[in-house]
N, C-alpha and C positions, 0 to 999 in steps of 0.2 A: 504494500499499500504506499510506504513512504517514497519508494522509487516511482511510482505512478504520479503522486503529488509533485515530485520534483520535476518530472517530465512536463506535467501539465503547466508548472510555474514557467519553466523554460519557454514554452510555446506562448504563454501569455506575455512574457517579457519580450519576445521577438515582435508580436503583434503590437505591444505598447510602443516600442521603438519605432516601427514603421510609420505610426501615426504622425510623427514629427515632420516627415516630408523629406525630399531628395536633397535639399540644400543644407540640412542640419550639419553634415560633416564638414561642409566647406565654410560655414560662417563661424566667427569667433563664438566660443562657448561660454554661456554664462557661468559665473562662479556659483558653486552650491554654497548656501548660506546655513547657519545653524537653524534659521527659521525655516528653510526648506526641509531640513531634516525633521524638525518638530511637526511640520505639515504633513509629512509621509506621503500617502497616496492621494492627497488632494489633487496633485498633478498627476493623473494616472498615466501619462506618458513617461514618467520617470520611476525607477526602482532604485532608491538611494542607500539602501543598506541591506544586509544579508536576508533579513526577513521582510523587506518592503517597508516597514515602519516600525516604530518603537512598541507597538502593540504585538509584534512577533506572530501575527496570524497567517503570514505568508498568503494572503487573499487579495488579488487584484480586484479593483472595482470595475475594470473594462467589462464591457458588455458585448463587444463584436463577436466574440466566440460564444455559441449557444449550444445545447444539446442537439438542436435540429441542424446547424450547419457544420458541426465538428468533423462529420465524415467527409466533408468536401475539402478539409484543409489539405494542402499539397506543399512539398518542399519548394522553396524558391532559391534557395542556395545552400551550400554545404561549406565547411571551413576545416581545412586540414591543419591540425596543430603540429604535426612531425613530432610529436612527444608521446613516449609511451609511459603507461602508468594509469592510477585510478584518478578519475576527476571527480571532486567532491564539492566543488565550489557553487555558489549561488551568483549568477552574473549580476552586476549593477548595469543600469541603462539610464544614461543622462544624455538628452539632447541629441538623440540619433546615433549614439554610440554605445556599444556593449564593452564593458569592461570586465574580463574574466581571467581567473588564475587557473593553473594547472599543476600537475606534479612536478617535483624537482625545481620548485620555485620559479616556474614560468608564469608569464602574464601576457595578455594581448588587449589592444583596443582594436575593435572591429566595427566597420561601418554597418549599421543595422540593416541598411536598405539593400546592400550589395553584397555583404559578406567580405569586402575588400579589407585586408589587414592595414591597419593605421600605423601601429607599431608593435613590436615584440620585445618582452623584457625577460632576461634570463640572468639568474644569479649564479656567480661562480662559487660553488659550495666547497668548503674544506673537507679533506678526508677525515675519516673517524667519526662521522655523524652516528648518533645512537638513536635517532627517531624510530619509533615503533610503528608497526602495522601499516606501511605505506608512506612513502614520502610525498604526502599530500599537502593541499593548501584550501582553505575553504572560502577564500575571496577577499576582495578589497573593502576598505572603508574609503569615504569620500568626504572632502570638505574644500571649498575654495577651488583652486585650479590644482589640487593634488589628490592623489590616491595613496592609500596607506596599506601596508601589509606585513604580516608576520613572516618570519623566515626559519627554514629547518635548522639553521645554526643559532636561533634564539636572538634575532635582532628584529627591530621594526625599522622599515624603510618608508620614506615618502617619495612618490614618483610623480613626475610631471604628467598631467592629463594629456597634454598636447603632444609631447615627444616620448614619454617612456623612460626619460632620464632620471637617475637617482638624485634627489635633491638634499636628502639628508638620511643618516644611517645611525642608529643608537643601539646599544647592546641592552638586551633584557637581562641575560644571565650567561655564564660560561657553558656552552653546548657540551663541553668535555665532562661536564658533572652530569650529564643526562637530560639537560634541558633542551627544548625544541620549541618551535612556535609554528602552529598549523591554523589557528582559529582566524576568523574573520574580524578585524577591529571593529569596535562600536564607537562611532564619533558622537559626543554629546557636547554641545556648545563648542568651546575650543580645545576640548581634550580628546585624545585618541585612547581608548580603553582597550586594554589586551590582556589576555592570560597566557600561561605557559602549558606545554605538554611535557610529558616525561614521567608520569606516575608509574610506569612500568619499571622505572629504574630507581624508585624510591626518592624521588625529588621532592622538596616541600613546595607545593603549588602557591601561586600567588597571582593577583591581579594588580597591573599597573596602570597608570595614566601618564 
């Protein structure tokens, strides 16, 4: 059931992004404000955090897809990630662009209308990672003109929405002690809230902002 819900969300997200129009990826992108995050899905063309809004219901208010027309949905494009591994991320959608992360600390910005890759992010990971149960990542956080993600070597990075370039990189903990980062950050006001993974190795968990 969970897999079906995730697939339904992804279809809805694609439909959401398409309503923005073909020029969205070409125009300057509005910054995402704390009020935008607080408003959640009041603008249904955007999906600005892991669960859509702070209520965490993962339910889109869009009505274009119905029980009557869902059998007529057809693929409009496909995107090849060239990355092996498990994908567990919830995509963000903002202003006609899909932002999604993948295994091995990868990430992409994709034109929602065409499937064109705008940029690709790939982190150079150190040897000796102790991350358990798949080298996965669950998604970006977003604020202003930046995206935020945790990394398998227990860092938090800020990435330019426009270029995919790293704008800052900060350490949560020493990954050699069993810590890693896989969670999607939660952005509240001007804080990026993250947690750590690593309970399988006896670490003491914590949440940081």
